[in-house]
C-alpha positions as CSV (number, residue, x, y, z in Angstrom):
1,A,33.7,-28.6,-37.2
2,T,32.4,-30.2,-34.1
3,A,29.7,-28.9,-31.7
4,A,31.0,-26.4,-29.1
5,S,34.3,-25.9,-30.9
6,T,35.6,-22.3,-31.3
7,H,37.2,-20.7,-34.4
8,A,38.7,-17.3,-35.2
9,W,40.3,-16.1,-38.4
10,G,42.7,-13.2,-39.1
11,T,46.2,-12.5,-40.4
12,N,49.6,-12.6,-38.9
13,A,51.4,-11.8,-42.2
14,A,53.8,-8.8,-42.4
15,A,53.4,-6.2,-45.0
16,A,56.2,-7.7,-47.1
17,N,54.2,-10.8,-47.5
18,I,51.1,-9.1,-48.9
19,G,51.1,-7.5,-52.3
20,S,48.6,-5.0,-53.6
21,S,48.3,-2.2,-56.2
22,G,45.9,0.6,-57.1
23,K,43.1,-0.6,-59.4
24,T,43.3,2.6,-61.5
25,T,46.9,3.7,-61.2
26,G,48.4,0.2,-61.1
27,Q,51.0,1.5,-58.6
28,S,52.2,-0.6,-55.8
29,I,50.8,0.1,-52.3
30,V,52.7,0.0,-49.1
31,E,50.3,-1.6,-46.7
32,S,49.8,-0.9,-43.0
33,I,48.9,-4.3,-41.6
34,T,47.3,-4.8,-38.2
35,T,47.8,-8.5,-37.3
36,G,45.5,-10.5,-35.2
37,N,42.4,-12.7,-35.2
38,G,38.8,-11.7,-35.6
39,Q,35.9,-12.5,-33.1
40,V,35.8,-16.0,-31.8
41,M,32.9,-18.0,-33.2
42,T,31.4,-21.0,-31.4
43,I,29.9,-23.9,-33.3
44,R,26.5,-25.0,-31.9
45,A,24.4,-28.0,-33.0
46,A,21.3,-26.2,-32.0
47,G,19.9,-23.6,-29.6
48,S,18.2,-24.0,-26.3
49,F,15.4,-22.4,-24.2
50,T,14.3,-22.1,-20.6
51,L,11.2,-20.9,-18.7
52,V,10.7,-18.8,-15.6
53,A,7.8,-17.1,-13.9
54,D,7.3,-13.6,-15.5
55,S,7.3,-10.6,-13.3
56,S,3.9,-9.7,-14.7
57,A,2.3,-12.9,-13.4
58,P,-0.8,-12.1,-11.2
59,S,-0.3,-12.0,-7.4
60,Q,-2.6,-13.8,-5.0
61,K,-6.2,-12.8,-5.4
62,L,-9.8,-13.6,-5.0
63,V,-11.6,-14.9,-8.2
64,L,-15.3,-15.5,-8.9
65,A,-16.5,-19.0,-9.6
66,G,-18.0,-19.4,-13.1
67,K,-15.8,-16.8,-14.7
68,T,-13.9,-17.6,-18.0
69,D,-10.4,-16.5,-19.1
70,V,-9.2,-15.8,-15.5
71,H,-5.5,-14.8,-15.7
72,V,-3.6,-17.1,-13.3
73,N,0.0,-17.2,-14.5
74,T,2.5,-15.7,-17.0
75,I,5.5,-17.7,-18.2
76,R,8.5,-16.2,-19.9
77,F,10.5,-18.2,-22.5
78,T,14.2,-17.3,-23.1
79,T,16.3,-18.7,-26.0
80,V,20.0,-19.0,-26.5
81,D,21.8,-19.3,-29.9
82,E,18.8,-19.4,-32.2
83,A,15.2,-18.4,-32.5
84,I,12.8,-21.2,-31.5
85,Q,9.1,-21.7,-32.3
86,I,7.3,-23.2,-29.3
87,K,5.0,-26.0,-30.3
88,Q,3.8,-27.6,-27.1
89,L,3.5,-26.8,-23.4
90,T,2.5,-29.1,-20.6
91,L,0.6,-27.6,-17.6
92,T,0.0,-28.9,-14.1
93,Y,-1.8,-27.6,-11.0
94,S,-1.4,-27.8,-7.3
95,S,-3.4,-30.9,-6.3
96,S,-2.9,-30.1,-2.6
97,T,-5.3,-27.2,-2.7
98,A,-7.6,-27.8,-5.7
99,S,-8.8,-30.4,-8.2
100,T,-9.7,-30.5,-11.9
101,T,-13.4,-30.1,-10.9
102,D,-12.5,-26.5,-9.9
103,F,-11.8,-25.5,-13.5
104,A,-12.8,-26.6,-17.0
105,K,-9.7,-25.9,-18.9
106,A,-6.6,-23.7,-19.2
107,T,-5.8,-21.5,-22.3
108,L,-2.6,-20.0,-23.5
109,W,-2.4,-16.4,-24.8
110,D,0.1,-14.2,-26.6
111,G,-1.3,-10.8,-25.7
112,A,-4.9,-10.8,-27.1
113,T,-4.2,-13.9,-29.3
114,K,-5.3,-17.3,-28.1
115,L,-2.7,-19.9,-29.1
116,G,-3.9,-23.1,-27.4
117,E,-5.8,-24.8,-24.6
118,A,-5.2,-27.7,-22.3
119,V,-8.0,-29.9,-20.9
120,W,-7.3,-32.4,-18.0
121,A,-8.6,-35.9,-18.8
122,G,-10.6,-36.9,-15.7
123,G,-10.7,-35.8,-12.1
124,S,-7.4,-37.5,-11.2
125,A,-5.3,-36.2,-14.1
126,Q,-2.4,-34.2,-12.9
127,F,-1.1,-32.9,-16.3
128,A,-2.4,-31.6,-19.6
129,T,-0.5,-30.7,-22.8
130,S,-1.5,-27.9,-25.1
131,T,-0.4,-28.0,-28.8
132,L,-0.1,-24.3,-29.9
133,T,-2.2,-23.6,-32.9
134,G,-0.6,-20.2,-33.7
135,S,2.9,-19.1,-34.3
136,F,4.8,-18.3,-31.1
137,V,8.5,-17.7,-32.0
138,I,11.0,-16.6,-29.4
139,P,13.7,-14.5,-31.0
140,K,17.4,-15.5,-30.8
141,D,18.9,-14.7,-27.4
142,G,15.6,-13.0,-26.5
143,S,12.5,-13.5,-24.4
144,K,8.7,-13.7,-24.8
145,S,5.9,-14.5,-22.5
146,L,2.7,-16.5,-22.5
147,D,-0.3,-15.8,-20.3
148,V,-2.1,-18.8,-18.7
149,K,-5.9,-18.4,-18.1
150,V,-8.5,-20.7,-16.8
151,D,-12.3,-21.2,-17.0
152,L,-13.6,-21.7,-13.5
153,A,-16.4,-24.0,-12.5
154,S,-19.6,-22.7,-10.9
155,I,-20.7,-22.9,-7.2
156,N,-24.4,-23.7,-6.9
157,T,-26.7,-26.4,-5.5
158,V,-24.9,-28.9,-7.7
159,A,-21.5,-27.3,-7.3
160,T,-18.4,-28.9,-8.9
161,T,-16.1,-26.7,-6.9
162,T,-16.0,-25.4,-3.3
163,A,-15.7,-21.8,-2.1
164,G,-12.3,-21.1,-0.7
165,R,-10.3,-23.5,-2.8
166,L,-6.8,-22.2,-3.8
167,L,-6.0,-22.8,-7.4
168,Q,-2.5,-22.7,-8.8
169,V,-1.8,-23.5,-12.5
170,G,1.5,-23.4,-14.4
171,Y,4.3,-25.1,-16.3
172,D,5.0,-28.8,-15.6
173,G,8.7,-29.5,-15.5
174,T,8.2,-33.3,-16.1
175,G,6.1,-33.0,-19.2
176,S,8.1,-30.0,-20.3
177,S,7.7,-27.9,-23.4
178,S,9.0,-28.4,-26.9
179,G,9.9,-26.2,-29.9
180,I,11.6,-26.1,-33.3
181,G,14.9,-24.4,-33.8
182,Q,14.5,-21.9,-36.6
183,S,18.1,-22.3,-37.8
184,S,18.9,-25.9,-36.8
185,G,15.5,-27.3,-37.6
186,Q,15.8,-29.6,-34.6
187,T,13.0,-30.4,-32.1
188,L,14.2,-29.0,-28.7
189,G,13.0,-29.6,-25.2
190,S,13.0,-27.1,-22.4
191,G,16.0,-26.8,-20.2
192,T,13.8,-26.1,-17.1
193,A,13.1,-29.1,-15.0
194,G,11.1,-27.6,-12.1
195,N,7.4,-26.7,-12.1
196,I,6.4,-23.0,-12.4
197,L,3.1,-22.6,-10.6
198,G,1.3,-19.3,-10.5
199,N,0.3,-17.5,-7.2
200,A,-2.8,-18.9,-5.6
201,S,-6.2,-17.7,-6.8
202,K,-8.9,-18.2,-4.1
203,I,-12.2,-19.2,-5.7
204,M,-15.2,-17.5,-4.2
205,K,-19.0,-17.7,-5.0
206,S,-19.3,-14.0,-4.5
207,M,-17.2,-11.0,-3.3
208,P,-18.4,-8.0,-1.3
209,T,-18.1,-4.6,-2.8
210,I,-17.6,-1.3,-1.0
211,A,-19.1,1.9,-2.3
212,K,-19.1,5.4,-1.0
213,I,-22.6,6.8,-0.6
214,A,-23.7,10.4,-0.2
215,V,-24.4,11.6,3.4
216,P,-27.9,13.0,3.5
217,T,-26.9,15.8,5.9
218,T,-23.8,16.9,7.7
219,S,-25.6,18.5,10.6
220,I,-26.2,16.9,14.0
221,P,-29.8,17.0,15.0
């Protein structure tokens, strides 16, 4: 069979062309035959997968410099035709509003389990690839999400970042992502070509807090 070809099996034979008898009695049986084909099956060489921004991705927010594991994006993987184990993911960031001096690294999480990290090589690097160290399998014709978190640089007298910078990190459509088909055994690349950047996180040295305090008296002197 060739890839993408379709096949269906059934019977168009009349009852007179099918002979049967009871296993115990040995008597002939007059069959009631429903002719027709079964479900159409399509031959696939391998499955595929795509990525989109998940609805649970953080919205725009203020973040404190120097913090670790700051959640900046959530990316959802969806497969077609077979389960796929994701092995690599390439990340990028918005260089128009930030630089690699604003964050030390990005990490990938499946819930509470850390699966990999990406470190940008030098201040001018635009992309970084993470090889997943744990098992991240997307079920056949299903979806699963990865959280992207970053470790932010500090703001001080020898600051490596600047207050007010807008940081966006996410999937790089050029470097893509790769995985192994669990039925085909083939190495597969993502079918998503565009970048998936998270919403902007505004890096701040500090943030004001508002607290309700008790009024000492409610009477007017």
